[in-house]
N, C-alpha and C positions, 0 to 999 in steps of 0.2 A: 484448300479447306473444303471439306464436303459439307453440303447443306444438310440440316437436320430434316429428315423425312416427316417427322411429326409436325414441325413448324410449317413445312410446305403444305401439308394437308390442312392445317388450320387456316393458312392464308387462302387457299382455294375455297374453303368453306365460307370464309368471311367475304370474299369477293362475290360468291354465289348469293349469299344472303343480302348483301348490299344492293345487288342488281335486282333481286326479287322485291326488295323494299321500295325501290324507286319506281317500279312498274305500277301504273294505275289501271284499274279495271275499266273496261269499256262502259259499264253502267255508270260509274262515277263521272266519267267525262261527259256522257250523254246527259245525266241529270244536272250537272254543273252548267253545261251550255244551255239547257232548257231554262234553268233558273235565271241565268244571265240574260237570256233573250226576253224573258217575262219582265224583268226589272227595266231593261232598255225600252221595251214596248210601253210600259206604264209611264216611264219618264217622258217619252216622246209624246204621249197622249196628254200629259199634264202641260207640257210646254206648248202643244198645239192649241190648247184651249185658251191660253193667254190670260189676260186679266179680266175676262168676262165674269168669272165666278168668284172674284175676291169679295170678301165681306167688307163693307165700308166702315 
């Protein structure tokens, strides 16, 4: 049985598009890590203050 060339072309295109979809730009990774670092920094600052600033 010979494979359908049109089907092979569609499969190659689908594989190419799925790989391009999964690739993240460097800017998105950088901004995400920056945001995560900021949240972790704020959380550690709140924890380091302890119960000093709690309203009675």
